[in-house]
N, C-alpha and C positions, 0 to 999 in steps of 0.2 A: 615452778618449784613444788607446788601442791601436787601436780600431776606426777612428778618424779617420786615424791613420797608415796603416793598411792600405788605406783608401779612396784616400788620396793616392798611395801607392805603386802601387796598381792603375791609377789614372788615368795616372800618369807612364809606367808600363810600356806601356800601350796607345797612348800618344802616340808613344813611341819604336818600338814594334813593333805596328803595327796589324794586325788580322786581314785577310787578303786574301780577296776574293771569288773565285769560280772564274773570272770574267771578268778580274780583275786578274792572276791566275796565268797565264792564257793570254797576256795582253798582255805581261807582263814576260818570260815564256819566249820569246815571239816576238822581243822586242827584244834579248834576250840572244843568241839564235841569229843574228839579223841582224848584230849586232856581231862575233860570232865568224866568221861567213861573210865579212864584209868583211876582217877581219884575215887570215884564211886565204887569201883571194883575192889579198892583197898579199904572201903568203909568210911571214906572221908567226904563230907559235904561242905562245900565252900561257904555258902550262906550269905555272901556279899558280892555276887557276880554282877558287874556293871562295866560299861565301857572304860571307866577310869582304872579298872583292875585288870585290864587286858593290854599287854604291851606287844607291839608289832614291830619287827625289824624288816622293813620292806626290801632291803638289799639281800638279806638271807632268806626271805620268805618264811620267817620264823615267828611264832606266836607264843607268848608266855602268859600264864595266868598268875597274877601276883596278889598280895595282901591276903594271906591265909589266916590272919589273926582271929577272925570270928568263925573259922572252920570248926566243925565238930565231928567226932567219930560217931558213925551211925550204927555200927554193929559189926557183925562177923564179916571178915573179908572173904572174897571168893577167889578161886584159882583160875583166872582167865589168862 
């Protein structure tokens, strides 16, 4: 019974937190930097970037930066 529970917990953990391949890490790092570059080009600084504020949809290979509540406008936007 304990072994069965351990297997279920292991499976659920890996559904929620899949192991990323090196290619996935590169892809998500690039997407994160693209998002920050866009915000910075518009004069917005996030100020609270941490893993809990980055959402990843593994099925769509999409990354979203969330929780902009403490973001600040840093100055003049550029035209990039």
